[in-house]
PyMOL Python script that loads the backbone (N, CA, C, O; Angstrom):
from pymol import cmd

cmd.read_pdbstr("""\
ATOM      1  N   MET A   1       1.839  -3.817  16.112  1.00  0.00           N
ATOM      2  CA  MET A   1       0.785  -2.875  16.107  1.00  0.00           C
ATOM      3  C   MET A   1      -0.276  -3.373  15.122  1.00  0.00           C
ATOM      4  O   MET A   1      -0.006  -3.655  13.955  1.00  0.00           O
ATOM      5  N   ARG A   2      -1.513  -3.466  15.663  1.00  0.00           N
ATOM      6  CA  ARG A   2      -2.633  -3.862  14.838  1.00  0.00           C
ATOM      7  C   ARG A   2      -3.050  -2.750  13.968  1.00  0.00           C
ATOM      8  O   ARG A   2      -3.161  -1.620  14.444  1.00  0.00           O
ATOM      9  N   ALA A   3      -3.294  -2.997  12.694  1.00  0.00           N
ATOM     10  CA  ALA A   3      -3.736  -1.936  11.812  1.00  0.00           C
ATOM     11  C   ALA A   3      -4.811  -2.425  10.894  1.00  0.00           C
ATOM     12  O   ALA A   3      -4.661  -3.454  10.235  1.00  0.00           O
ATOM     13  N   LEU A   4      -5.887  -1.698  10.848  1.00  0.00           N
ATOM     14  CA  LEU A   4      -6.975  -1.980   9.947  1.00  0.00           C
ATOM     15  C   LEU A   4      -6.839  -0.972   8.826  1.00  0.00           C
ATOM     16  O   LEU A   4      -6.731   0.226   9.090  1.00  0.00           O
ATOM     17  N   GLN A   5      -6.842  -1.422   7.584  1.00  0.00           N
ATOM     18  CA  GLN A   5      -6.650  -0.512   6.495  1.00  0.00           C
ATOM     19  C   GLN A   5      -7.872  -0.576   5.603  1.00  0.00           C
ATOM     20  O   GLN A   5      -8.295  -1.655   5.188  1.00  0.00           O
ATOM     21  N   GLU A   6      -8.431   0.572   5.314  1.00  0.00           N
ATOM     22  CA  GLU A   6      -9.569   0.715   4.378  1.00  0.00           C
ATOM     23  C   GLU A   6      -8.986   1.470   3.139  1.00  0.00           C
ATOM     24  O   GLU A   6      -8.558   2.618   3.257  1.00  0.00           O
ATOM     25  N   ARG A   7      -8.978   0.831   2.004  1.00  0.00           N
ATOM     26  CA  ARG A   7      -8.403   1.446   0.821  1.00  0.00           C
ATOM     27  C   ARG A   7      -9.491   1.926  -0.051  1.00  0.00           C
ATOM     28  O   ARG A   7     -10.414   1.175  -0.366  1.00  0.00           O
ATOM     29  N   LEU A   8      -9.421   3.150  -0.453  1.00  0.00           N
ATOM     30  CA  LEU A   8     -10.445   3.772  -1.327  1.00  0.00           C
ATOM     31  C   LEU A   8      -9.690   4.457  -2.485  1.00  0.00           C
ATOM     32  O   LEU A   8      -8.617   5.032  -2.302  1.00  0.00           O
ATOM     33  N   SER A   9     -10.268   4.375  -3.625  1.00  0.00           N
ATOM     34  CA  SER A   9      -9.760   5.213  -4.759  1.00  0.00           C
ATOM     35  C   SER A   9     -10.740   6.354  -4.869  1.00  0.00           C
ATOM     36  O   SER A   9     -11.948   6.150  -4.986  1.00  0.00           O
ATOM     37  N   PHE A  10     -10.207   7.551  -4.830  1.00  0.00           N
ATOM     38  CA  PHE A  10     -11.070   8.723  -4.924  1.00  0.00           C
ATOM     39  C   PHE A  10     -10.732   9.473  -6.204  1.00  0.00           C
ATOM     40  O   PHE A  10      -9.605   9.935  -6.381  1.00  0.00           O
ATOM     41  N   ASP A  11     -11.676   9.590  -7.066  1.00  0.00           N
ATOM     42  CA  ASP A  11     -11.458  10.373  -8.280  1.00  0.00           C
ATOM     43  C   ASP A  11     -12.138  11.713  -8.081  1.00  0.00           C
ATOM     44  O   ASP A  11     -13.349  11.765  -7.868  1.00  0.00           O
ATOM     45  N   GLY A  12     -11.410  12.756  -8.144  1.00  0.00           N
ATOM     46  CA  GLY A  12     -11.930  14.067  -8.102  1.00  0.00           C
ATOM     47  C   GLY A  12     -11.621  14.836  -9.314  1.00  0.00           C
ATOM     48  O   GLY A  12     -10.577  14.578  -9.913  1.00  0.00           O
ATOM     49  N   MET A  13     -12.421  15.764  -9.748  1.00  0.00           N
ATOM     50  CA  MET A  13     -12.077  16.542 -10.903  1.00  0.00           C
ATOM     51  C   MET A  13     -11.988  18.001 -10.575  1.00  0.00           C
ATOM     52  O   MET A  13     -12.857  18.535  -9.886  1.00  0.00           O
ATOM     53  N   GLY A  14     -10.998  18.634 -11.034  1.00  0.00           N
ATOM     54  CA  GLY A  14     -10.805  20.043 -10.861  1.00  0.00           C
ATOM     55  C   GLY A  14     -10.543  20.697 -12.200  1.00  0.00           C
ATOM     56  O   GLY A  14     -10.413  19.995 -13.203  1.00  0.00           O
ATOM     57  N   SER A  15     -10.463  21.960 -12.253  1.00  0.00           N
ATOM     58  CA  SER A  15     -10.205  22.582 -13.568  1.00  0.00           C
ATOM     59  C   SER A  15      -9.128  23.587 -13.396  1.00  0.00           C
ATOM     60  O   SER A  15      -9.034  24.228 -12.350  1.00  0.00           O
ATOM     61  N   ARG A  16      -8.305  23.746 -14.401  1.00  0.00           N
ATOM     62  CA  ARG A  16      -7.215  24.753 -14.422  1.00  0.00           C
ATOM     63  C   ARG A  16      -7.292  25.353 -15.825  1.00  0.00           C
ATOM     64  O   ARG A  16      -7.066  24.668 -16.823  1.00  0.00           O
ATOM     65  N   LEU A  17      -7.616  26.648 -15.880  1.00  0.00           N
ATOM     66  CA  LEU A  17      -7.692  27.414 -17.127  1.00  0.00           C
ATOM     67  C   LEU A  17      -8.559  26.673 -18.151  1.00  0.00           C
ATOM     68  O   LEU A  17      -8.188  26.555 -19.318  1.00  0.00           O
ATOM     69  N   GLY A  18      -9.692  26.185 -17.712  1.00  0.00           N
ATOM     70  CA  GLY A  18     -10.618  25.528 -18.600  1.00  0.00           C
ATOM     71  C   GLY A  18     -10.358  24.119 -19.039  1.00  0.00           C
ATOM     72  O   GLY A  18     -11.172  23.495 -19.719  1.00  0.00           O
ATOM     73  N   SER A  19      -9.195  23.620 -18.633  1.00  0.00           N
ATOM     74  CA  SER A  19      -8.914  22.249 -19.003  1.00  0.00           C
ATOM     75  C   SER A  19      -9.313  21.282 -17.853  1.00  0.00           C
ATOM     76  O   SER A  19      -9.456  21.715 -16.709  1.00  0.00           O
ATOM     77  N   ARG A  20      -9.485  20.028 -18.149  1.00  0.00           N
ATOM     78  CA  ARG A  20      -9.896  19.051 -17.187  1.00  0.00           C
ATOM     79  C   ARG A  20      -8.650  18.392 -16.503  1.00  0.00           C
ATOM     80  O   ARG A  20      -7.712  17.967 -17.178  1.00  0.00           O
ATOM     81  N   MET A  21      -8.678  18.326 -15.180  1.00  0.00           N
ATOM     82  CA  MET A  21      -7.570  17.707 -14.515  1.00  0.00           C
ATOM     83  C   MET A  21      -8.078  16.650 -13.611  1.00  0.00           C
ATOM     84  O   MET A  21      -8.837  16.954 -12.691  1.00  0.00           O
ATOM     85  N   ASP A  22      -7.686  15.363 -13.826  1.00  0.00           N
ATOM     86  CA  ASP A  22      -8.123  14.249 -13.035  1.00  0.00           C
ATOM     87  C   ASP A  22      -7.174  14.030 -11.917  1.00  0.00           C
ATOM     88  O   ASP A  22      -5.960  14.117 -12.103  1.00  0.00           O
ATOM     89  N   ILE A  23      -7.694  13.745 -10.745  1.00  0.00           N
ATOM     90  CA  ILE A  23      -6.848  13.495  -9.540  1.00  0.00           C
ATOM     91  C   ILE A  23      -7.201  12.184  -8.964  1.00  0.00           C
ATOM     92  O   ILE A  23      -8.381  11.913  -8.742  1.00  0.00           O
ATOM     93  N   MET A  24      -6.222  11.333  -8.704  1.00  0.00           N
ATOM     94  CA  MET A  24      -6.444  10.043  -8.097  1.00  0.00           C
ATOM     95  C   MET A  24      -5.609  10.019  -6.820  1.00  0.00           C
ATOM     96  O   MET A  24      -4.424  10.354  -6.832  1.00  0.00           O
ATOM     97  N   ALA A  25      -6.238   9.622  -5.729  1.00  0.00           N
ATOM     98  CA  ALA A  25      -5.526   9.527  -4.448  1.00  0.00           C
ATOM     99  C   ALA A  25      -5.864   8.192  -3.762  1.00  0.00           C
ATOM    100  O   ALA A  25      -6.962   7.656  -3.908  1.00  0.00           O
ATOM    101  N   SER A  26      -4.919   7.697  -3.039  1.00  0.00           N
ATOM    102  CA  SER A  26      -5.071   6.517  -2.160  1.00  0.00           C
ATOM    103  C   SER A  26      -5.343   6.977  -0.774  1.00  0.00           C
ATOM    104  O   SER A  26      -4.498   7.627  -0.158  1.00  0.00           O
ATOM    105  N   ILE A  27      -6.534   6.652  -0.247  1.00  0.00           N
ATOM    106  CA  ILE A  27      -6.892   7.031   1.091  1.00  0.00           C
ATOM    107  C   ILE A  27      -6.956   5.769   1.989  1.00  0.00           C
ATOM    108  O   ILE A  27      -7.655   4.807   1.668  1.00  0.00           O
ATOM    109  N   LYS A  28      -6.229   5.791   3.092  1.00  0.00           N
ATOM    110  CA  LYS A  28      -6.262   4.660   4.051  1.00  0.00           C
ATOM    111  C   LYS A  28      -6.647   5.158   5.435  1.00  0.00           C
ATOM    112  O   LYS A  28      -6.271   6.253   5.854  1.00  0.00           O
ATOM    113  N   VAL A  29      -7.429   4.299   6.150  1.00  0.00           N
ATOM    114  CA  VAL A  29      -7.742   4.543   7.490  1.00  0.00           C
ATOM    115  C   VAL A  29      -7.004   3.522   8.351  1.00  0.00           C
ATOM    116  O   VAL A  29      -7.174   2.321   8.139  1.00  0.00           O
ATOM    117  N   ARG A  30      -6.216   3.941   9.283  1.00  0.00           N
ATOM    118  CA  ARG A  30      -5.439   3.035  10.085  1.00  0.00           C
ATOM    119  C   ARG A  30      -5.900   3.173  11.515  1.00  0.00           C
ATOM    120  O   ARG A  30      -6.028   4.278  12.042  1.00  0.00           O
ATOM    121  N   VAL A  31      -6.156   1.994  12.160  1.00  0.00           N
ATOM    122  CA  VAL A  31      -6.614   1.967  13.564  1.00  0.00           C
ATOM    123  C   VAL A  31      -5.402   1.615  14.445  1.00  0.00           C
ATOM    124  O   VAL A  31      -4.770   0.579  14.236  1.00  0.00           O
ATOM    125  N   ALA A  32      -5.087   2.440  15.392  1.00  0.00           N
ATOM    126  CA  ALA A  32      -3.966   2.158  16.347  1.00  0.00           C
ATOM    127  C   ALA A  32      -4.449   1.283  17.475  1.00  0.00           C
ATOM    128  O   ALA A  32      -5.650   1.080  17.657  1.00  0.00           O
ATOM    129  N   GLU A  33      -3.517   0.775  18.217  1.00  0.00           N
ATOM    130  CA  GLU A  33      -3.791  -0.117  19.381  1.00  0.00           C
ATOM    131  C   GLU A  33      -4.718   0.540  20.363  1.00  0.00           C
ATOM    132  O   GLU A  33      -5.484  -0.166  21.019  1.00  0.00           O
ATOM    133  N   ASP A  34      -4.701   1.869  20.512  1.00  0.00           N
ATOM    134  CA  ASP A  34      -5.524   2.545  21.433  1.00  0.00           C
ATOM    135  C   ASP A  34      -6.920   2.794  20.927  1.00  0.00           C
ATOM    136  O   ASP A  34      -7.763   3.322  21.651  1.00  0.00           O
ATOM    137  N   GLY A  35      -7.170   2.422  19.706  1.00  0.00           N
ATOM    138  CA  GLY A  35      -8.500   2.571  19.093  1.00  0.00           C
ATOM    139  C   GLY A  35      -8.684   3.827  18.269  1.00  0.00           C
ATOM    140  O   GLY A  35      -9.680   3.960  17.559  1.00  0.00           O
ATOM    141  N   THR A  36      -7.713   4.776  18.356  1.00  0.00           N
ATOM    142  CA  THR A  36      -7.864   5.984  17.535  1.00  0.00           C
ATOM    143  C   THR A  36      -7.479   5.658  16.104  1.00  0.00           C
ATOM    144  O   THR A  36      -6.794   4.677  15.815  1.00  0.00           O
ATOM    145  N   CYS A  37      -7.967   6.556  15.197  1.00  0.00           N
ATOM    146  CA  CYS A  37      -7.794   6.307  13.763  1.00  0.00           C
ATOM    147  C   CYS A  37      -6.932   7.462  13.163  1.00  0.00           C
ATOM    148  O   CYS A  37      -6.999   8.612  13.598  1.00  0.00           O
ATOM    149  N   SER A  38      -6.158   7.101  12.185  1.00  0.00           N
ATOM    150  CA  SER A  38      -5.399   8.102  11.389  1.00  0.00           C
ATOM    151  C   SER A  38      -5.790   7.942   9.969  1.00  0.00           C
ATOM    152  O   SER A  38      -6.031   6.821   9.521  1.00  0.00           O
ATOM    153  N   ILE A  39      -5.864   9.022   9.232  1.00  0.00           N
ATOM    154  CA  ILE A  39      -6.199   9.076   7.866  1.00  0.00           C
ATOM    155  C   ILE A  39      -5.032   9.377   7.074  1.00  0.00           C
ATOM    156  O   ILE A  39      -4.386  10.392   7.333  1.00  0.00           O
ATOM    157  N   CYS A  40      -4.661   8.537   6.057  1.00  0.00           N
ATOM    158  CA  CYS A  40      -3.468   8.734   5.240  1.00  0.00           C
ATOM    159  C   CYS A  40      -3.926   8.934   3.817  1.00  0.00           C
ATOM    160  O   CYS A  40      -4.833   8.254   3.339  1.00  0.00           O
ATOM    161  N   ARG A  41      -3.287   9.881   3.142  1.00  0.00           N
ATOM    162  CA  ARG A  41      -3.491  10.114   1.712  1.00  0.00           C
ATOM    163  C   ARG A  41      -2.125   9.956   1.006  1.00  0.00           C
ATOM    164  O   ARG A  41      -1.164  10.668   1.295  1.00  0.00           O
ATOM    165  N   ASN A  42      -2.090   9.034   0.111  1.00  0.00           N
ATOM    166  CA  ASN A  42      -0.857   8.787  -0.635  1.00  0.00           C
ATOM    167  C   ASN A  42       0.322   8.540   0.330  1.00  0.00           C
ATOM    168  O   ASN A  42       1.431   8.986   0.034  1.00  0.00           O
ATOM    169  N   GLY A  43       0.136   7.875   1.429  1.00  0.00           N
ATOM    170  CA  GLY A  43       1.164   7.545   2.355  1.00  0.00           C
ATOM    171  C   GLY A  43       1.503   8.536   3.408  1.00  0.00           C
ATOM    172  O   GLY A  43       2.352   8.283   4.262  1.00  0.00           O
ATOM    173  N   THR A  44       0.807   9.743   3.360  1.00  0.00           N
ATOM    174  CA  THR A  44       1.116  10.779   4.325  1.00  0.00           C
ATOM    175  C   THR A  44      -0.080  10.948   5.235  1.00  0.00           C
ATOM    176  O   THR A  44      -1.218  11.094   4.789  1.00  0.00           O
ATOM    177  N   ILE A  45       0.212  10.924   6.528  1.00  0.00           N
ATOM    178  CA  ILE A  45      -0.872  11.131   7.532  1.00  0.00           C
ATOM    179  C   ILE A  45      -1.482  12.599   7.431  1.00  0.00           C
ATOM    180  O   ILE A  45      -0.763  13.577   7.633  1.00  0.00           O
ATOM    181  N   ILE A  46      -2.774  12.716   7.126  1.00  0.00           N
ATOM    182  CA  ILE A  46      -3.360  13.974   7.020  1.00  0.00           C
ATOM    183  C   ILE A  46      -4.269  14.329   8.145  1.00  0.00           C
ATOM    184  O   ILE A  46      -4.680  15.479   8.304  1.00  0.00           O
ATOM    185  N   SER A  47      -4.600  13.276   8.969  1.00  0.00           N
ATOM    186  CA  SER A  47      -5.439  13.498  10.141  1.00  0.00           C
ATOM    187  C   SER A  47      -5.196  12.386  11.136  1.00  0.00           C
ATOM    188  O   SER A  47      -4.984  11.248  10.717  1.00  0.00           O
ATOM    189  N   SER A  48      -5.215  12.649  12.430  1.00  0.00           N
ATOM    190  CA  SER A  48      -5.074  11.647  13.411  1.00  0.00           C
ATOM    191  C   SER A  48      -5.950  11.952  14.596  1.00  0.00           C
ATOM    192  O   SER A  48      -6.471  13.060  14.726  1.00  0.00           O
ATOM    193  N   GLY A  49      -6.121  10.943  15.488  1.00  0.00           N
ATOM    194  CA  GLY A  49      -6.902  11.136  16.652  1.00  0.00           C
ATOM    195  C   GLY A  49      -8.384  11.010  16.491  1.00  0.00           C
ATOM    196  O   GLY A  49      -9.134  11.356  17.403  1.00  0.00           O
ATOM    197  N   LEU A  50      -8.828  10.531  15.372  1.00  0.00           N
ATOM    198  CA  LEU A  50     -10.221  10.341  15.146  1.00  0.00           C
ATOM    199  C   LEU A  50     -10.769   9.163  15.869  1.00  0.00           C
ATOM    200  O   LEU A  50     -10.052   8.180  16.063  1.00  0.00           O
ATOM    201  N   THR A  51     -12.013   9.210  16.282  1.00  0.00           N
ATOM    202  CA  THR A  51     -12.661   8.029  16.852  1.00  0.00           C
ATOM    203  C   THR A  51     -13.005   7.085  15.712  1.00  0.00           C
ATOM    204  O   THR A  51     -12.983   7.470  14.543  1.00  0.00           O
ATOM    205  N   ARG A  52     -13.323   5.840  16.066  1.00  0.00           N
ATOM    206  CA  ARG A  52     -13.755   4.875  15.062  1.00  0.00           C
ATOM    207  C   ARG A  52     -15.012   5.334  14.373  1.00  0.00           C
ATOM    208  O   ARG A  52     -15.166   5.175  13.162  1.00  0.00           O
ATOM    209  N   SER A  53     -15.914   5.908  15.152  1.00  0.00           N
ATOM    210  CA  SER A  53     -17.151   6.456  14.601  1.00  0.00           C
ATOM    211  C   SER A  53     -16.890   7.538  13.526  1.00  0.00           C
ATOM    212  O   SER A  53     -17.497   7.547  12.455  1.00  0.00           O
ATOM    213  N   GLN A  54     -15.980   8.424  13.861  1.00  0.00           N
ATOM    214  CA  GLN A  54     -15.665   9.495  12.966  1.00  0.00           C
ATOM    215  C   GLN A  54     -15.015   8.965  11.650  1.00  0.00           C
ATOM    216  O   GLN A  54     -15.308   9.451  10.557  1.00  0.00           O
ATOM    217  N   ALA A  55     -14.139   7.965  11.798  1.00  0.00           N
ATOM    218  CA  ALA A  55     -13.474   7.361  10.667  1.00  0.00           C
ATOM    219  C   ALA A  55     -14.515   6.634   9.803  1.00  0.00           C
ATOM    220  O   ALA A  55     -14.452   6.723   8.577  1.00  0.00           O
ATOM    221  N   ASP A  56     -15.454   5.929  10.403  1.00  0.00           N
ATOM    222  CA  ASP A  56     -16.481   5.273   9.660  1.00  0.00           C
ATOM    223  C   ASP A  56     -17.377   6.270   8.879  1.00  0.00           C
ATOM    224  O   ASP A  56     -17.808   5.962   7.768  1.00  0.00           O
ATOM    225  N   GLN A  57     -17.645   7.410   9.430  1.00  0.00           N
ATOM    226  CA  GLN A  57     -18.411   8.426   8.762  1.00  0.00           C
ATOM    227  C   GLN A  57     -17.600   8.966   7.571  1.00  0.00           C
ATOM    228  O   GLN A  57     -18.171   9.192   6.504  1.00  0.00           O
ATOM    229  N   LEU A  58     -16.344   9.169   7.721  1.00  0.00           N
ATOM    230  CA  LEU A  58     -15.484   9.651   6.681  1.00  0.00           C
ATOM    231  C   LEU A  58     -15.469   8.646   5.520  1.00  0.00           C
ATOM    232  O   LEU A  58     -15.600   9.032   4.358  1.00  0.00           O
ATOM    233  N   VAL A  59     -15.311   7.377   5.840  1.00  0.00           N
ATOM    234  CA  VAL A  59     -15.293   6.293   4.833  1.00  0.00           C
ATOM    235  C   VAL A  59     -16.655   6.315   4.042  1.00  0.00           C
ATOM    236  O   VAL A  59     -16.667   6.171   2.819  1.00  0.00           O
ATOM    237  N   ALA A  60     -17.765   6.497   4.759  1.00  0.00           N
ATOM    238  CA  ALA A  60     -19.053   6.520   4.146  1.00  0.00           C
ATOM    239  C   ALA A  60     -19.201   7.706   3.116  1.00  0.00           C
ATOM    240  O   ALA A  60     -19.747   7.543   2.025  1.00  0.00           O
ATOM    241  N   VAL A  61     -18.702   8.856   3.520  1.00  0.00           N
ATOM    242  CA  VAL A  61     -18.800  10.037   2.669  1.00  0.00           C
ATOM    243  C   VAL A  61     -17.875   9.845   1.465  1.00  0.00           C
ATOM    244  O   VAL A  61     -18.271  10.176   0.347  1.00  0.00           O
ATOM    245  N   LEU A  62     -16.677   9.330   1.647  1.00  0.00           N
ATOM    246  CA  LEU A  62     -15.747   9.121   0.468  1.00  0.00           C
ATOM    247  C   LEU A  62     -16.326   8.090  -0.472  1.00  0.00           C
ATOM    248  O   LEU A  62     -16.177   8.225  -1.686  1.00  0.00           O
ATOM    249  N   ARG A  63     -16.978   7.072   0.037  1.00  0.00           N
ATOM    250  CA  ARG A  63     -17.567   6.036  -0.843  1.00  0.00           C
ATOM    251  C   ARG A  63     -18.734   6.656  -1.589  1.00  0.00           C
ATOM    252  O   ARG A  63     -18.942   6.320  -2.755  1.00  0.00           O
ATOM    253  N   ALA A  64     -19.488   7.524  -0.991  1.00  0.00           N
ATOM    254  CA  ALA A  64     -20.624   8.186  -1.671  1.00  0.00           C
ATOM    255  C   ALA A  64     -20.068   9.072  -2.817  1.00  0.00           C
ATOM    256  O   ALA A  64     -20.609   9.085  -3.922  1.00  0.00           O
ATOM    257  N   ILE A  65     -18.967   9.815  -2.521  1.00  0.00           N
ATOM    258  CA  ILE A  65     -18.364  10.660  -3.530  1.00  0.00           C
ATOM    259  C   ILE A  65     -17.829   9.811  -4.687  1.00  0.00           C
ATOM    260  O   ILE A  65     -18.023  10.144  -5.856  1.00  0.00           O
ATOM    261  N   GLU A  66     -17.144   8.694  -4.339  1.00  0.00           N
ATOM    262  CA  GLU A  66     -16.539   7.826  -5.283  1.00  0.00           C
ATOM    263  C   GLU A  66     -17.636   7.252  -6.297  1.00  0.00           C
ATOM    264  O   GLU A  66     -17.418   7.083  -7.497  1.00  0.00           O
ATOM    265  N   GLY A  67     -18.753   6.997  -5.701  1.00  0.00           N
ATOM    266  CA  GLY A  67     -19.849   6.429  -6.508  1.00  0.00           C
ATOM    267  C   GLY A  67     -20.447   7.435  -7.513  1.00  0.00           C
ATOM    268  O   GLY A  67     -21.059   7.035  -8.503  1.00  0.00           O
ATOM    269  N   HIS A  68     -20.267   8.715  -7.256  1.00  0.00           N
ATOM    270  CA  HIS A  68     -20.788   9.779  -8.148  1.00  0.00           C
ATOM    271  C   HIS A  68     -19.735  10.349  -9.049  1.00  0.00           C
ATOM    272  O   HIS A  68     -20.050  11.210  -9.871  1.00  0.00           O
ATOM    273  N   ALA A  69     -18.521   9.926  -8.943  1.00  0.00           N
ATOM    274  CA  ALA A  69     -17.416  10.507  -9.780  1.00  0.00           C
ATOM    275  C   ALA A  69     -17.561   9.990 -11.232  1.00  0.00           C
ATOM    276  O   ALA A  69     -16.758  10.340 -12.096  1.00  0.00           O
TER     277      ALA A  69
END
""", "prot")
cmd.dss("prot")
cmd.show_as("cartoon", "prot")
cmd.util.cbc("prot")
cmd.orient("prot")
C-alpha cells in the first residue's frame, strides 16, 4: 500500500485552573491506494475519506497555526 505521510508538530496551549498546559501532537496524513486520505493523531485515525484537496487544506491550516504558536 502506497502511503504519503505529512508529519507536523502542533503546539497548542490550553489552560486549566489558570495554569498553562502545553500539548504536543503528531499529525500524519496518509494517502490510500484509492486516493482518499486519512488523518492520524498520535497514531490513531481521527478522520478518513478526505479528498487530496481537503487534506492539503488541512495541512495548510495546521502549518499556519504551527507558525503562530
